Each structure stands twice: as structure tokens, then as C-alpha cells.
N, C-alpha and C positions, 0 to 999 in steps of 0.2 A: 577414516577422515581426519584430516588435520587444517585445525584451522583456527577463527578467534572471534569475537565478538567486540566492535566498537562501542562502546557505551560512555556516555555523560550525565551528571549531574541533573541536566537541565536542557531544554531545547537552546537551540543558538550558540551552542558550545563549541561546535566545530566538526559535529559526526561525519557529516556529509560529506566536504571539505576532505575530510582525513582518510575515510571509507573511499570514497571517489579517487582522491591520489593514491591511494596503496592498490587499488584494486588494477590500476592502468599500470601503476610502477613495477608491480609484479609480473603483470602480463607481459611488458616489454622484456623481463629477463627469460622470457619462454614458459613462464608457469602456464597450467589451465586453472584458472581463477573460477571457484563457483559462488557467484552471490546471493545471499539472502537478505530479507528483510522483516524484521521484527514488527507485528503488528499488522493493521488494515490500510496500510497507506500504498496507492494506487499510482503514485508518480514517482516515487525514489526509483521503483522495478527498472523503467524504463533508461534514467541512467545510467545503473548498475549494468545492465547489459551493454551499452556503450563501450562502459570502461571497461568490463571484462571482457568483453568479448563473445558470453555467452549468457543467455536468461536464467535468472534465477527464480525465488519463489517467495511469497511471504508465508510467514510461520508465526499463529499466533494462539497462546495458550488458554485464551480463555474459547476465542471461538472456535478452534477446535480440538478433537480430542487427543489425548495423548498418541494413541495409534496412529492419527491422521498426521499430527508432526513430524512423526518419526518416520513414516513412507513418503511426506514431503521433501523431507531432509534427503533421505535415503535417492531418492531420485534425482532430486535436483543436483545432488553434490557427486554423484557415481563419477567415477574416474576423472576426478577433480585432482590434482595437486595441491591444492590451497582454496580451502571455504573462508569467505569474510562476510561476516553478518555484521548489517548495522542497525543498531538499536534506535528505537521512539524514545522521545521525550526522555526524562529521564530514567537512568539503569533499571530501577525499583518502581517505577510508577505502573500503577495497577489499578485493578477493580474489584470488589469483593474480599473475600477471608477464605476461599478454597487453596490450600497451599499446591502450588505448581500449576492454578489453572487461574490466575488472576490478570494474562495478557500483557505482563511486564516483560523486557527484554531478560532480565535475570531468569525467569522461568525459563526463556529459551538457552542461555546458555547453558543452565543447570540442565535440561534436559539433552541437550547434545553433546555435553562435555567439552563445552568450547572455553577456553580462557578469555578474562575482559581485558582487553586493552584499552584503559581508560582517557579520555582525553579532556582536560579542564581549562578552561578561559581563566586566563592570569592576569587580566586587564583589572586594576586598581590593588593586587595583592601580590605576595612573593609567598614568604616562607609558610603562611596561613594555610598554602594550597596542601601542606602537609597532613593538617586536620581534616581537608576533605578526601584525602588517600585514602588517610588510617580508617577511615569512616568506609567508604566502598569496599577496603581488604574484610571488615570485622563485620560488617550490619549481615550479612548473608553467608553462611558457614558453606553453602552448597557451591562456591564461585573460587576459582582460582584467580587471583588477579595478576598478570602478567606484566604489568608495569602501566607509566604513565605518561603519555604525550603532553607537555604544555603547548596552550595555546594564545597566540596575541599576544606574544613575548614582545616588549619594548628595546630592549637593550642587551646587553651580554653581563651587565651585573646583576638588571633583571633575572636573566637566567640561571646565572650562578647561584643568586641567593634559594628561588623555588626550588633547584634541583637539590642542593645539599640539606633542604628542608625534608624533602623527599627521602632523598636515599639514606639519610640518618635512620631511618625508620626500616631500613633495609627492603624498601619497595626502589625498582628499577623505573629509573627514567628513561624512555626508550626514544625521544625525538622533544625538540622544540622548536615550533612554528614562529616565526616573526608576521606581524602585523602586515594582511597580505588582503586588502579590501579589492584588490582589481580583478580578483578571480572569485569574487562572490557571484552567486547564478540570481538571476533576475525571480522575482514572488509576485504572484496575483493572490486574491481572495481564497483561494482553497490549497495555498501554499507555493510551490517553486513554479515556476511557466515550463510548462510540458517539453521535455528534452527536444522533440521533434520541430518546436516552434524556436527555438533558440540558434540563431546564427552562429558558426564557427563552434557550436557544441565539441567537435572533438579539439580543436585548438584548446577550448577551455579546460578541458578536461587534462590536456596532455599540460598544461601550467601547471594543475592541482598536481600531477603527477612530479614534474620537476622540482614544485617546492619541496612536495614531502620526500623525493629521493634525495635532496641534498639537505634535510632539517631531521630526517628520523633514520634510526639503524635499522634497514631492513633486513640484513642478516640477523640481528639478535629477535626481532620479530618472528621471522621463518621457524627461528631455532626451537622457540618456546611455544608454538602453535601445537592444538592438542585437538581431540576429540574422541569419542569412541565409535565403534562399529553400531549400525543403525539396521535395524529388521527392516523389510520392504514386505510387508505382509497385510497391509491395510487397502483399502480401495480408495480412489479418488474421494476430494473431498466433497465434489459437486457431480454428480450425473450429469450426463448432456441431456437438454431438453427434447433433443431429435439427433438424428444421423446427419442430417443436411442443415446447417446453419446458418442462416443470412446474418450477418453481424456489421453493425453501422461502424463505423471506422474512419474517422477523420477528426480534424481539430474539436469538433462541436460533440463528439461519442468517442472518449478515449481511455474512460476510466475502467478497463479489466483489469482482473486480478490474472498475474502470470500463469498460476496453480491453475485458477479453471479453465483457463483454455487449453494448457497442457494434459488435464484430466479429461477433457473432453477429448482430447485427439487421441489420448491412449486409449479411451475406450473406443475408438473406431469412428469417432464422429469427422465430419468433415467441416471447417469453417467457410463459409462464402463471405469473405469482406464486401463492401459498398459504402459509398461516400453520399450521403445526404447534401452535403453541402455542392458537389459535382453533380446535384439533383439527378443521383443514381438510385433505382428503387430496387428493393429486395431480390434477390434472385428467384425467377418464379419457379426453379427447380427445386428449391430448399423444402426443407418439410417447419420450418419454425424460423421465428424471426426476432433478432435480440438487439434492442437497442440500450446501450449503456449508457452510464452518467458521460458526464463531458464538462463544457461550456456553451450550451444553447443559448444561453442568454445572452451570449456574446455575439451570437449569429441569429438572434431570432430573425431580423427581418429576412436574410436571406434562406431561411429555412423555409419562413410562411409563403415565401415565393418560388420554391423548389417543388412544382406541379407534378412533376415525373416521380418523385419522390413520395410526397403527400399521397396522390393518386394511386400509384405503385402499393402501398403500405396500406391505403384501405382495402384495396381488391386482395390484397396477401390475406387481410384477417378475416375476410369472409368466409375462409374453407380451413386456415391454420392458425395455431397459436403465434401472437405476439408478445413480448414480455420488455416493460420500459423499467431501467433502474435510474433514480433520481432524475437526472439532466433528461433521459430516455422518458421518464414517466412523464414530465412536465410537456415533453414533444406529443405525448400521445394523448392529452388533453385538447381541452376546446379552446384554450387562449393562454397567452405568457406576456406578461408587462414586461419589457426590457429594463434598464437602469433609470431612462428618463422616465419611464412610467406609460410608456406608448404599446397599446396592445395589440399583438401580434396573433393571428387564427392559426393555430397546431392544424391536428391530424383529426380532432373531434371523434375519436375512436372511445374515449373516456370521457366523464365529467369532470374533470380535475380544471381550474382555474388557478395558476400561481403567477407569482410577483416578483421579481428578483428589484424592484424599486422599495419595496417593504420589506426589507433586509430583516432578517431575524437568524441567529443561531441556532441551528439544528445537530448535535452532535454527540454520537455515543454509540455503543454497543447496542445490539436489539437479539433479541430470541423472538422467532415467528414461528406460529403455528397455522398453515395451511389453513382458509378457510373455507376449502373448496378444493377438490379434486386440479390438478392443471398438469402441465407437461414437464413439471417438476416434481410429482410425487402426488399421494393420494391427499383427502382431505385428513387433517390433522399431522401431516409429517411437518416434524420439526426443524427448524432451520437456525444459523445465526447469521449476524449479518452485521455491518456498519453503517451508520448514517453521517452525514458531515456534508451541510448544503447551508446557503444562505435565503433560500427560497420560501416566501408566504404560501401557503394556501388560502385561497380567496375564498373558493367554493368547491367541493367534490363531488356535485351532482349526488346524484340518483344511484350509483353504482352499489354494487356489493363492495365488500371489504375482501382485499386478498387475503390478509392474512391477521390471526390475533398475535398483537408484539406487545413485548415487556422489554424495560431496560436492564442493564446489569445493574441497577440499586434499587431493586426489590421492587419496583412499580407493577402492579397487577396489571392484566393484559387488557389491550383493549384494542378494537377494529381500527387499522391501518392498510392505507394501498387501497388500491379499486379492481376491480374483475366486472367485467363485461362481456358475456360468452367466452370467448376464448382469448381477448385483450386483458392482461393482466400489465400493475404497476406496481412501485412501491417505491419513495425516496432512500430505502436503505439498500444497500449492499449485498448481494450475499456471499457469503465467505466458504460455509459448509453444511452439509446436511448431519444433523446429529439428533437423532430420532431416540429418545430414552430407551435402554434397555428392557 
């Protein structure tokens, strides 16, 4: 495996622009590029798939075991000429104190032997970037710094001053991107607007590739790529909940991790997509139904009026398992308040009443033990997941909990989610099953 990881000191430094530009630029050269994303982000991988021309995976050193990380990386990058991984937040940002298991991008680079291509926003500074680059080089002895890309460079003099300061330390400057706000991707409350919703997304990524190809030394980056041979000896991170899985998939239900779907297919499961926004019901031949997260709060009126979908879902749930994550969980409840405070009736399969009008940020890793047997596993089976939403719970109803959940910071377990018969739901997105040895 040959590749590198794009990292920065903080969010907003230009990782995504550089990553997408590099993926498309190398793909244009005829390279087979395998994309990877560090952490629990479920939006960036869709952009990666467009830029690289092939699907990737999320890798997470907190939520996955080392064997799961290696196996997913091996299966995702097989036969690729070049692996490009995008970090999350700052390169060293993570949780907990277990070495190699903090969820940081640095953990993934170290686990896979990937050198780090460090991008730094030099707005408001010039020679001081050298102090940051030196800190990145020295802070974690597991890592190799392949070089620096300067971002938002204001002038040739600005570029020269920053470059000379960094290279005086023996650290290569492999590119300098000028300020270019016109290629920025649009955002909303949970991050980037989804790739499938952006008009002209191919042209936008081409513009990023043009910028990167003109201002970054692709040949030196390719020559410095490195990695290690990875074993493919583990199981998929999350076993399928059935062999024929009806999967809600449209602009309201789109937050699915690529590694989860790939693992299900590798285990022989068949994915049967349907669109609630198009008023489609789950396939009656399926043996379970999955409503992923997304943006139901932006489409609540259409969902409430989708009688074929809601009635079909209710009928399906009388005989087979149904699970909802985050937005899907909200739709399984009795009602959802939109941003204006208007209540929309949902499926009523669980007692949850939620509100997007009363916004409150919920963010972080979750470790969950099932509070009863489900299609995911037996009572007590342990999973990791991630929660990120702004909805408030007005009422959970009288349903039993789906799981006993703790966070990554030592908070004790507490009941979470809902379970009624074969219908389950939670605000956290499942990432991997990690039962204790």
C-alpha cells in the first residue's frame, strides 16, 4: 500500500479542498485512487467517491478495534495505485488516553504507515508557520511528515517568506494554494451540503483539481507516498441485520457509512433501496428495514404526507425488524417539530417526540450495550457509535430502551434509544461491534 494522509492543525484549514483536488488530479493521471476518511464523518466519503471514482471507508481508532481498522483498510485499498486519507479536525485531536485508540487522524496514519501531508492556513502569518510545522514533525514520533502545503497564500512574497522558514528546518514545502473562495463547498447545520444535492459537483471538483495541479508538486507527493502491508483477517465491523435489507435512501435519509454497506454486501446481504420522499414503501420481500440518519427535519411535511411510505412501514413492522438511526429514529416516533415549530405526525411506531425548533447540540462517541436481543445481536452485545444532531427530545414515551449507553469521557451508562417489539431506534449511528474479549 502506498499513500498519505492529509492533516491539518484544525478544522477549516483546507483539508477537504486539498484532498478532493488531489484525488481527482491523480485519477486524471490514470492512477487508481483509494479514498479513506478518518473518524465518524458520513458526508465527506460521498465527495471522495466522486473525486476518486471509487468508494472508500471510514477508519476510526476509537470506534474500531485495530484488527477492524486494518481489515477495512486492506479491503478498501486493494489493487489501488495510491491511497489518500483525509483527516478529521486537527491531526492529533482525539479522546481518551489509550495509546493508538484515541480516534485521532494521527492514530490512523500510524496504524497504516501513511506519511502526513500537512496543510496549513497561513492567513495572517508568514514565517511563523515554521513553528507549527516543526511541532507537527516532533510531537508524535510514530509519524512521518512528508511535507507541507501552504493554503490561502496572499502573494508571491507571502509564499516565499513562509516557504523559506519551513524549508530552513529541513521540511519540504510541496505546494502553496492561493486564496480561492469560489471553489468552497456549501454548508448547513451538520456540515457540508451532501454531494448529491450540489449542482455541478463534478465541475466544482474539477476546479479543485485544476487549482491543486497548478500549485502543488504532484510528482514529489507521489514519490514520497508510503504505507505498509495490511492483513485482511478480520470480520466486517458490523454484521448485517438481515439478508435482504430495505434501506431508506434519498435526501432525507442519506447518512450511511460506506464500510457498513460494504460489510453487509460482503456478508452476502442484498440492499434494497427505497425513497420515502418519493412515497415508496420498504420492499415487502425484505426481512428487515433500516432508516438511516439524514435531514428529515428539512422534509418533515413531505414525509408526513407520504401515506404509502408510512402505511407500508407500519405494515412491515408488524412482522419484521425496523431500525432507525438519528433522523430515521425521529421518523419512527410519533411527531417531529420542524424549524418553525410546526408539528408533523410521523410513523408512530415508537413513542419519541422530537423537535428541531428547540435546537440543542448532541455530539460525541457512544459505547452501547444492547438492552435486549435485536437483529443486531443478543442482549448485552456491545457496539460503538457516534451521535451528532441538533434535535431535542420532547418525550420518549413509555418504550423500553434500545441500549445502555456511555460516552468516551467516562460517563456511566444510562438507558438510551427506544425499543417496542421489533422496532428499535437511537440517536447514535452504529459504527462497529466491539464485544469485550
